[in-house]
Every structure is written in structure tokens, then in C-alpha cells.
MMTF fields as JSON, N, C-alpha, C and O atoms, coordinates in Angstrom:
{
  "mmtfVersion": "1.0.0",
  "mmtfProducer": "UNKNOWN",
  "numBonds": 399,
  "numAtoms": 400,
  "numGroups": 100,
  "numChains": 1,
  "numModels": 1,
  "chainsPerModel": [1],
  "groupsPerChain": [100],
  "chainIdList": ["A"],
  "bondAtomList": [4, 2, 8, 6, 12, 10, 16, 14, 20, 18, 24, 22, 28, 26, 32, 30, 36, 34, 40, 38, 44, 42, 48, 46, 52, 50, 56, 54, 60, 58, 64, 62, 68, 66, 72, 70, 76, 74, 80, 78, 84, 82, 88, 86, 92, 90, 96, 94, 100, 98, 104, 102, 108, 106, 112, 110, 116, 114, 120, 118, 124, 122, 128, 126, 132, 130, 136, 134, 140, 138, 144, 142, 148, 146, 152, 150, 156, 154, 160, 158, 164, 162, 168, 166, 172, 170, 176, 174, 180, 178, 184, 182, 188, 186, 192, 190, 196, 194, 200, 198, 204, 202, 208, 206, 212, 210, 216, 214, 220, 218, 224, 222, 228, 226, 232, 230, 236, 234, 240, 238, 244, 242, 248, 246, 252, 250, 256, 254, 260, 258, 264, 262, 268, 266, 272, 270, 276, 274, 280, 278, 284, 282, 288, 286, 292, 290, 296, 294, 300, 298, 304, 302, 308, 306, 312, 310, 316, 314, 320, 318, 324, 322, 328, 326, 332, 330, 336, 334, 340, 338, 344, 342, 348, 346, 352, 350, 356, 354, 360, 358, 364, 362, 368, 366, 372, 370, 376, 374, 380, 378, 384, 382, 388, 386, 392, 390, 396, 394],
  "bondOrderList": [1, 1, 1, 1, 1, 1, 1, 1, 1, 1, 1, 1, 1, 1, 1, 1, 1, 1, 1, 1, 1, 1, 1, 1, 1, 1, 1, 1, 1, 1, 1, 1, 1, 1, 1, 1, 1, 1, 1, 1, 1, 1, 1, 1, 1, 1, 1, 1, 1, 1, 1, 1, 1, 1, 1, 1, 1, 1, 1, 1, 1, 1, 1, 1, 1, 1, 1, 1, 1, 1, 1, 1, 1, 1, 1, 1, 1, 1, 1, 1, 1, 1, 1, 1, 1, 1, 1, 1, 1, 1, 1, 1, 1, 1, 1, 1, 1, 1, 1],
  "groupList": [{"groupName": "MET", "atomNameList": ["N", "CA", "C", "O"], "elementList": ["N", "C", "C", "O"], "formalChargeList": [0, 0, 0, 0], "bondAtomList": [1, 0, 2, 1, 3, 2], "bondOrderList": [1, 1, 2], "singleLetterCode": "M", "chemCompType": "L-PEPTIDE LINKING"}, {"groupName": "ILE", "atomNameList": ["N", "CA", "C", "O"], "elementList": ["N", "C", "C", "O"], "formalChargeList": [0, 0, 0, 0], "bondAtomList": [1, 0, 2, 1, 3, 2], "bondOrderList": [1, 1, 2], "singleLetterCode": "I", "chemCompType": "L-PEPTIDE LINKING"}, {"groupName": "GLY", "atomNameList": ["N", "CA", "C", "O"], "elementList": ["N", "C", "C", "O"], "formalChargeList": [0, 0, 0, 0], "bondAtomList": [1, 0, 2, 1, 3, 2], "bondOrderList": [1, 1, 2], "singleLetterCode": "G", "chemCompType": "PEPTIDE LINKING"}, {"groupName": "LEU", "atomNameList": ["N", "CA", "C", "O"], "elementList": ["N", "C", "C", "O"], "formalChargeList": [0, 0, 0, 0], "bondAtomList": [1, 0, 2, 1, 3, 2], "bondOrderList": [1, 1, 2], "singleLetterCode": "L", "chemCompType": "L-PEPTIDE LINKING"}, {"groupName": "ASN", "atomNameList": ["N", "CA", "C", "O"], "elementList": ["N", "C", "C", "O"], "formalChargeList": [0, 0, 0, 0], "bondAtomList": [1, 0, 2, 1, 3, 2], "bondOrderList": [1, 1, 2], "singleLetterCode": "N", "chemCompType": "L-PEPTIDE LINKING"}, {"groupName": "HIS", "atomNameList": ["N", "CA", "C", "O"], "elementList": ["N", "C", "C", "O"], "formalChargeList": [0, 0, 0, 0], "bondAtomList": [1, 0, 2, 1, 3, 2], "bondOrderList": [1, 1, 2], "singleLetterCode": "H", "chemCompType": "L-PEPTIDE LINKING"}, {"groupName": "VAL", "atomNameList": ["N", "CA", "C", "O"], "elementList": ["N", "C", "C", "O"], "formalChargeList": [0, 0, 0, 0], "bondAtomList": [1, 0, 2, 1, 3, 2], "bondOrderList": [1, 1, 2], "singleLetterCode": "V", "chemCompType": "L-PEPTIDE LINKING"}, {"groupName": "SER", "atomNameList": ["N", "CA", "C", "O"], "elementList": ["N", "C", "C", "O"], "formalChargeList": [0, 0, 0, 0], "bondAtomList": [1, 0, 2, 1, 3, 2], "bondOrderList": [1, 1, 2], "singleLetterCode": "S", "chemCompType": "L-PEPTIDE LINKING"}, {"groupName": "PHE", "atomNameList": ["N", "CA", "C", "O"], "elementList": ["N", "C", "C", "O"], "formalChargeList": [0, 0, 0, 0], "bondAtomList": [1, 0, 2, 1, 3, 2], "bondOrderList": [1, 1, 2], "singleLetterCode": "F", "chemCompType": "L-PEPTIDE LINKING"}, {"groupName": "ALA", "atomNameList": ["N", "CA", "C", "O"], "elementList": ["N", "C", "C", "O"], "formalChargeList": [0, 0, 0, 0], "bondAtomList": [1, 0, 2, 1, 3, 2], "bondOrderList": [1, 1, 2], "singleLetterCode": "A", "chemCompType": "L-PEPTIDE LINKING"}, {"groupName": "THR", "atomNameList": ["N", "CA", "C", "O"], "elementList": ["N", "C", "C", "O"], "formalChargeList": [0, 0, 0, 0], "bondAtomList": [1, 0, 2, 1, 3, 2], "bondOrderList": [1, 1, 2], "singleLetterCode": "T", "chemCompType": "L-PEPTIDE LINKING"}, {"groupName": "ARG", "atomNameList": ["N", "CA", "C", "O"], "elementList": ["N", "C", "C", "O"], "formalChargeList": [0, 0, 0, 0], "bondAtomList": [1, 0, 2, 1, 3, 2], "bondOrderList": [1, 1, 2], "singleLetterCode": "R", "chemCompType": "L-PEPTIDE LINKING"}, {"groupName": "GLU", "atomNameList": ["N", "CA", "C", "O"], "elementList": ["N", "C", "C", "O"], "formalChargeList": [0, 0, 0, 0], "bondAtomList": [1, 0, 2, 1, 3, 2], "bondOrderList": [1, 1, 2], "singleLetterCode": "E", "chemCompType": "L-PEPTIDE LINKING"}, {"groupName": "GLN", "atomNameList": ["N", "CA", "C", "O"], "elementList": ["N", "C", "C", "O"], "formalChargeList": [0, 0, 0, 0], "bondAtomList": [1, 0, 2, 1, 3, 2], "bondOrderList": [1, 1, 2], "singleLetterCode": "Q", "chemCompType": "L-PEPTIDE LINKING"}, {"groupName": "ASP", "atomNameList": ["N", "CA", "C", "O"], "elementList": ["N", "C", "C", "O"], "formalChargeList": [0, 0, 0, 0], "bondAtomList": [1, 0, 2, 1, 3, 2], "bondOrderList": [1, 1, 2], "singleLetterCode": "D", "chemCompType": "L-PEPTIDE LINKING"}, {"groupName": "LYS", "atomNameList": ["N", "CA", "C", "O"], "elementList": ["N", "C", "C", "O"], "formalChargeList": [0, 0, 0, 0], "bondAtomList": [1, 0, 2, 1, 3, 2], "bondOrderList": [1, 1, 2], "singleLetterCode": "K", "chemCompType": "L-PEPTIDE LINKING"}, {"groupName": "TRP", "atomNameList": ["N", "CA", "C", "O"], "elementList": ["N", "C", "C", "O"], "formalChargeList": [0, 0, 0, 0], "bondAtomList": [1, 0, 2, 1, 3, 2], "bondOrderList": [1, 1, 2], "singleLetterCode": "W", "chemCompType": "L-PEPTIDE LINKING"}],
  "groupTypeList": [0, 1, 2, 3, 4, 5, 6, 3, 1, 3, 7, 3, 1, 3, 8, 1, 3, 2, 6, 9, 2, 8, 6, 10, 11, 11, 4, 3, 3, 1, 0, 3, 0, 7, 3, 12, 3, 0, 3, 4, 9, 9, 4, 6, 9, 3, 1, 2, 8, 7, 11, 8, 13, 2, 2, 3, 14, 2, 13, 6, 3, 9, 3, 8, 6, 1, 9, 3, 9, 9, 9, 12, 9, 9, 6, 2, 3, 9, 1, 6, 6, 9, 6, 8, 11, 3, 15, 15, 7, 6, 4, 6, 12, 14, 3, 4, 7, 3, 15, 16],
  "groupIdList": [1, 2, 3, 4, 5, 6, 7, 8, 9, 10, 11, 12, 13, 14, 15, 16, 17, 18, 19, 20, 21, 22, 23, 24, 25, 26, 27, 28, 29, 30, 31, 32, 33, 34, 35, 36, 37, 38, 39, 40, 41, 42, 43, 44, 45, 46, 47, 48, 49, 50, 51, 52, 53, 54, 55, 56, 57, 58, 59, 60, 61, 62, 63, 64, 65, 66, 67, 68, 69, 70, 71, 72, 73, 74, 75, 76, 77, 78, 79, 80, 81, 82, 83, 84, 85, 86, 87, 88, 89, 90, 91, 92, 93, 94, 95, 96, 97, 98, 99, 100],
  "secStructList": [7, 7, 7, 2, 2, 2, 2, 2, 2, 2, 2, 2, 2, 2, 2, 2, 2, 2, 2, 2, 2, 2, 2, 2, 7, 7, 5, 2, 2, 2, 2, 2, 2, 2, 2, 2, 2, 2, 2, 2, 2, 2, 2, 2, 2, 2, 2, 2, 2, 2, 2, 2, 2, 6, 7, 1, 2, 2, 2, 2, 2, 2, 2, 2, 2, 2, 2, 2, 2, 2, 2, 2, 2, 2, 2, 2, 2, 2, 2, 2, 2, 2, 2, 2, 2, 2, 2, 1, 7, 7, 5, 4, 4, 4, 4, 4, 4, 4, 7, 7],
  "xCoordList": [-125.667, -124.923, -125.118, -125.157, -125.235, -125.445, -124.09, -123.205, -123.935, -122.684, -122.73, -123.76, -121.589, -121.493, -122.396, -122.982, -122.513, -123.364, -124.837, -125.583, -125.273, -126.651, -126.884, -127.912, -125.915, -126.019, -126.024, -126.794, -125.166, -125.097, -126.346, -126.769, -126.947, -128.203, -129.316, -130.119, -129.364, -130.357, -130.142, -131.098, -128.886, -128.573, -128.967, -129.496, -128.712, -129.08, -130.595, -131.08, -131.334, -132.795, -133.333, -134.212, -132.801, -133.238, -132.901, -133.702, -131.715, -131.316, -132.192, -132.589, -132.496, -133.357, -134.757, -135.36, -135.283, -136.598, -136.571, -137.529, -135.483, -135.353, -135.282, -135.918, -134.518, -134.416, -135.759, -136.181, -136.433, -137.74, -138.751, -139.534, -138.739, -139.642, -139.316, -140.22, -138.039, -137.635, -137.995, -138.405, -137.846, -138.079, -139.567, -140.007, -140.34, -141.734, -142.701, -143.736, -142.399, -143.344, -143.113, -141.989, -144.155, -144.061, -144.377, -144.416, -144.6, -144.834, -143.481, -142.661, -143.241, -141.948, -141.617, -140.453, -142.603, -142.358, -141.946, -141.043, -142.589, -142.238, -140.834, -140.08, -140.486, -139.143, -138.08, -137.008, -138.362, -137.426, -137.297, -136.2, -138.414, -138.345, -137.576, -136.875, -137.693, -136.937, -135.448, -134.615, -135.12, -133.72, -133.16, -132.022, -133.943, -133.53, -133.333, -132.415, -134.182, -134.046, -132.743, -132.085, -132.374, -131.106, -129.914, -128.938, -129.981, -128.899, -128.804, -127.705, -129.943, -129.922, -129.393, -128.759, -129.642, -129.069, -127.549, -126.854, -127.037, -125.588, -125.055, -123.967, -125.812, -125.405, -125.345, -124.417, -126.32, -126.317, -125.074, -124.437, -124.735, -123.539, -122.271, -121.374, -122.194, -121.021, -120.867, -119.762, -121.957, -121.916, -121.548, -120.789, -122.079, -121.746, -120.27, -119.636, -119.716, -118.282, -117.449, -116.453, -117.865, -117.134, -117.172, -116.172, -118.309, -118.469, -117.592, -116.97, -117.54, -116.8, -115.31, -114.527, -114.905, -113.481, -112.909, -111.705, -113.756, -113.297, -112.894, -112.471, -113.01, -112.643, -113.864, -115.003, -113.597, -114.678, -114.841, -115.656, -114.092, -114.126, -115.498, -115.991, -116.112, -117.432, -118.509, -119.439, -118.379, -119.374, -119.261, -120.272, -118.047, -117.849, -118.379, -119.024, -118.107, -118.613, -120.135, -120.773, -120.72, -122.18, -122.778, -123.862, -122.093, -122.575, -122.571, -123.479, -121.56, -121.537, -122.676, -123.276, -122.971, -124.076, -125.405, -126.295, -125.545, -126.774, -126.927, -128.029, -125.831, -125.881, -126.243, -127.03, -125.665, -126.0, -127.469, -128.121, -127.993, -129.394, -130.317, -131.368, -129.938, -130.758, -130.786, -131.836, -129.635, -129.599, -130.388, -131.105, -130.256, -131.003, -132.506, -133.28, -132.915, -134.34, -134.869, -135.972, -134.099, -134.549, -134.68, -135.687, -133.672, -133.715, -134.781, -135.521, -134.858, -135.858, -137.278, -138.127, -137.544, -138.897, -139.227, -140.378, -138.236, -138.481, -138.839, -139.726, -138.152, -138.479, -139.86, -140.613, -140.207, -141.532, -142.625, -143.65, -142.426, -143.428, -143.574, -144.69, -142.462, -142.529, -143.251, -144.051, -142.973, -143.651, -145.131, -145.971, -145.456, -146.862, -147.629, -148.78, -147.012, -147.679, -147.927, -148.925, -147.011, -147.139, -148.103, -148.942, -147.994, -148.736, -149.906, -150.729, -149.998, -151.024, -150.941, -151.94, -149.735, -149.495, -148.008, -147.177, -147.68, -146.281, -145.9, -144.932, -146.658, -146.323, -145.192, -145.113, -144.322, -143.156, -143.578, -142.91, -144.669, -145.121, -145.505, -145.406, -145.94, -146.328, -145.127, -145.284, -143.938, -142.75, -142.216, -141.41, -142.624, -142.148, -142.572, -141.882, -143.689, -144.16, -143.42, -143.686, -142.493, -141.708, -140.483, -139.761, -140.227, -139.069, -139.252, -140.377, -138.132, -138.186, -138.646, -138.758],
  "yCoordList": [-180.49, -180.489, -181.831, -182.891, -181.749, -182.956, -183.585, -182.936, -184.852, -185.554, -186.4, -186.516, -186.986, -187.824, -189.045, -189.474, -189.605, -190.79, -190.46, -191.318, -189.242, -188.851, -188.815, -189.275, -188.264, -188.176, -189.566, -189.838, -190.445, -191.803, -192.605, -193.434, -192.375, -193.053, -192.591, -193.401, -191.284, -190.764, -191.375, -191.77, -191.449, -192.04, -193.511, -193.985, -194.231, -195.646, -195.83, -196.727, -194.993, -195.086, -194.819, -195.534, -193.785, -193.488, -194.633, -194.984, -195.207, -196.303, -197.532, -198.19, -197.847, -198.999, -198.786, -199.716, -197.561, -197.267, -197.427, -197.928, -197.005, -197.161, -198.622, -199.025, -199.411, -200.844, -201.525, -202.34, -201.191, -201.797, -201.435, -202.284, -200.192, -199.788, -200.455, -200.802, -200.642, -201.274, -202.751, -203.281, -203.415, -204.859, -205.192, -206.161, -204.41, -204.773, -204.302, -204.935, -203.229, -202.677, -203.265, -203.636, -203.353, -203.868, -202.802, -203.091, -201.58, -200.477, -199.9, -199.595, -199.747, -199.303, -197.888, -197.592, -197.013, -195.65, -195.635, -194.889, -196.439, -196.509, -197.091, -196.669, -198.053, -198.629, -197.59, -197.563, -196.745, -195.687, -194.656, -194.171, -194.32, -193.38, -193.967, -193.238, -195.256, -195.908, -195.912, -195.752, -196.093, -196.026, -194.624, -194.474, -193.607, -192.23, -191.993, -191.277, -192.584, -192.444, -193.078, -192.537, -194.214, -194.849, -193.993, -193.887, -193.385, -192.508, -191.266, -190.797, -190.737, -189.582, -189.95, -189.126, -191.167, -191.623, -191.671, -191.301, -192.12, -192.112, -190.68, -190.414, -189.769, -188.36, -187.79, -187.052, -188.124, -187.641, -188.148, -187.397, -189.405, -189.956, -189.277, -188.956, -189.058, -188.385, -186.971, -186.555, -186.235, -184.868, -184.878, -184.022, -185.84, -185.942, -186.219, -185.584, -187.165, -187.455, -186.241, -185.921, -185.573, -184.402, -183.288, -182.606, -183.111, -182.046, -182.301, -181.377, -183.543, -183.835, -184.073, -184.094, -184.253, -184.329, -182.957, -182.739, -182.045, -180.698, -180.476, -179.374, -181.479, -181.334, -181.181, -181.171, -181.062, -180.911, -182.129, -182.102, -183.187, -184.354, -185.014, -185.362, -185.19, -185.823, -184.992, -185.53, -183.681, -182.809, -182.84, -182.81, -182.898, -183.004, -184.336, -184.397, -185.397, -186.711, -186.749, -187.396, -186.062, -185.997, -185.271, -185.632, -184.265, -183.589, -184.532, -184.489, -185.378, -186.369, -187.378, -187.796, -187.766, -188.698, -188.043, -188.701, -186.765, -186.05, -185.998, -186.179, -185.753, -185.75, -187.126, -187.248, -188.168, -189.531, -189.84, -190.489, -189.381, -189.62, -188.894, -189.421, -187.7, -186.965, -187.68, -187.771, -188.185, -188.924, -190.218, -190.596, -190.895, -192.14, -191.881, -192.679, -190.786, -190.459, -190.153, -190.573, -189.434, -189.1, -190.345, -190.524, -191.201, -192.424, -193.374, -193.984, -193.498, -194.382, -193.95, -194.784, -192.656, -192.18, -192.339, -192.598, -192.189, -192.421, -193.879, -194.172, -194.789, -196.215, -196.51, -197.278, -195.916, -196.132, -195.626, -196.288, -194.466, -193.93, -194.843, -195.086, -195.352, -196.259, -197.554, -198.056, -198.093, -199.319, -199.056, -199.888, -197.897, -197.584, -197.433, -197.859, -196.84, -196.708, -198.067, -198.265, -199.002, -200.322, -201.21, -201.887, -201.215, -202.163, -201.565, -202.308, -200.236, -199.54, -199.87, -199.803, -200.228, -200.548, -200.353, -200.467, -200.056, -199.917, -200.95, -200.76, -202.039, -203.106, -203.959, -204.197, -204.415, -205.19, -206.543, -207.067, -207.119, -208.418, -208.359, -209.362, -207.2, -207.058, -206.963, -207.086, -206.748, -206.615, -207.954, -207.981, -209.054, -210.368, -210.707, -211.457, -210.164, -210.459, -209.668, -209.846, -208.796, -208.025, -208.774, -208.279, -209.967, -210.737, -211.197, -211.355, -211.408, -211.802, -213.196, -213.713],
  "zCoordList": [21.64, 20.398, 19.685, 20.31, 18.382, 17.578, 17.276, 16.717, 17.648, 17.43, 16.178, 15.513, 15.874, 14.68, 14.79, 13.796, 15.985, 16.127, 15.889, 15.417, 16.204, 15.896, 14.384, 13.885, 13.677, 12.211, 11.595, 10.674, 12.102, 11.559, 11.884, 11.079, 13.05, 13.387, 12.456, 11.994, 12.179, 11.229, 9.843, 9.177, 9.42, 8.12, 8.077, 7.071, 9.156, 9.222, 9.154, 8.465, 9.858, 9.842, 8.436, 7.954, 7.784, 6.415, 5.458, 4.592, 5.622, 4.739, 4.964, 4.002, 6.219, 6.511, 5.958, 5.424, 6.082, 5.497, 3.977, 3.389, 3.344, 1.897, 1.482, 0.508, 2.211, 1.891, 2.098, 1.277, 3.199, 3.477, 2.391, 1.966, 1.945, 0.873, -0.441, -1.201, -0.724, -1.979, -1.995, -3.028, -0.864, -0.803, -0.738, -1.356, -0.005, 0.242, -0.837, -1.045, -1.515, -2.495, -3.869, -4.208, -4.655, -6.019, -7.058, -8.253, -6.613, -7.526, -7.923, -7.056, -9.206, -9.694, -9.236, -8.967, -9.142, -8.679, -7.207, -6.828, -6.385, -4.971, -4.816, -3.939, -5.659, -5.605, -5.979, -5.374, -6.959, -7.326, -6.208, -5.934, -5.561, -4.447, -3.274, -2.572, -3.049, -1.983, -2.304, -1.412, -3.564, -3.972, -3.749, -3.304, -4.052, -3.794, -2.295, -1.896, -1.476, -0.03, 0.459, 1.347, -0.112, 0.254, -0.166, 0.577, -1.345, -1.776, -0.89, -0.593, -0.471, 0.427, 1.802, 2.462, 2.241, 3.516, 3.419, 4.364, 2.29, 2.084, 2.064, 2.575, 1.483, 1.48, 2.891, 3.222, 3.72, 5.101, 5.832, 6.572, 5.629, 6.263, 5.737, 6.516, 4.431, 3.863, 4.395, 4.745, 4.457, 4.974, 6.453, 6.908, 7.208, 8.627, 8.845, 9.687, 8.092, 8.208, 7.813, 8.461, 6.75, 6.294, 7.331, 7.556, 7.949, 8.951, 10.168, 10.692, 10.618, 11.83, 11.579, 12.529, 10.329, 10.011, 9.712, 9.844, 9.317, 9.014, 7.573, 7.223, 6.731, 5.319, 4.436, 4.903, 3.157, 2.183, 1.285, 0.363, 1.53, 0.652, 0.623, -0.45, 1.769, 1.841, 1.171, 0.571, 1.275, 0.647, -0.873, -1.574, -1.375, -2.826, -3.332, -4.379, -2.594, -2.983, -2.922, -3.752, -1.945, -1.85, -3.055, -3.514, -3.568, -4.781, -5.976, -6.807, -6.066, -7.142, -6.983, -7.973, -5.758, -5.513, -5.871, -6.41, -5.578, -5.949, -7.465, -7.981, -8.182, -9.651, -10.183, -11.121, -9.581, -9.966, -9.705, -10.523, -8.574, -8.246, -9.22, -9.585, -9.64, -10.609, -11.956, -12.593, -12.387, -13.652, -13.543, -14.471, -12.412, -12.201, -12.187, -12.716, -11.593, -11.548, -12.947, -13.299, -13.736, -15.088, -15.955, -16.641, -15.927, -16.736, -16.202, -16.975, -14.882, -14.277, -14.589, -14.905, -14.504, -14.814, -16.293, -16.646, -17.153, -18.584, -18.841, -19.642, -18.162, -18.306, -17.751, -18.35, -16.621, -16.024, -16.953, -17.114, -17.567, -18.494, -19.704, -20.163, -20.225, -21.375, -21.02, -21.809, -19.837, -19.407, -19.182, -19.525, -18.605, -18.365, -19.677, -19.771, -20.676, -21.978, -22.616, -23.308, -22.378, -22.981, -22.192, -22.787, -20.873, -20.043, -19.271, -18.737, -19.199, -18.422, -16.934, -16.219, -16.472, -15.072, -14.789, -15.69, -13.526, -13.137, -12.08, -11.344, -12.004, -11.069, -11.624, -12.829, -10.736, -11.15, -11.716, -12.607, -11.219, -11.717, -13.188, -13.894, -13.653, -15.054, -15.989, -17.204, -15.449, -16.286, -16.764, -17.695, -16.174, -16.585, -18.011, -18.702, -18.449, -19.805, -20.875, -22.063, -20.474, -21.449, -21.926, -22.792, -21.38, -21.805, -23.252, -23.726, -23.945, -25.347, -25.47, -26.581]
}
């Protein structure tokens, strides 16, 4: 049987992978995907807590996090497309020249 600690270990592993991807990569798309991975790790933890408490609070909160992640992905991808049209690159180092 899968226990709460198994779910939390999975969530921790996903979150660490997301942080590592966000910190080490300089591609804006990879950074956005790493951010999504961190949000999904939080969702796994919320669903796990909700499942083992017997309530629906964590699942409702996870739905809000999913909606937030969808909005973040839409806005983030729009910004990435705009930067790519301007700079022909999605590297973070190229964004420094966009300052006023």
C-alpha cells in the first residue's frame, strides 16, 4: 500500500528536479517547464494530504493551482514568443539588453 511518506517523497523529488532545472538552465522555455514541474510537485503533495486526511480541501486547492499554472503557461509562452521575435533567441542572457 502506498503511504503518505511515499507520496511526499515523490513530490520532493519532482520539486528538486524542477528547482535544479530552473537554476541550471538558461533557456526560457526550459525554465518555464521547470516551474510547471514545481507546481505539479505541490499538486502531488496537496492531493496526497487530501487523500490521507479524507477531505476534499487539498483537491480543490490543487484545482486552483492547476488553473494558475495554465494562466502562467499562457502568459509565459506569449512573453517567450515576443522575446523570440525581437531577439531570435530565448536565452536568459539575451534579455539583459531589453532594459531601458
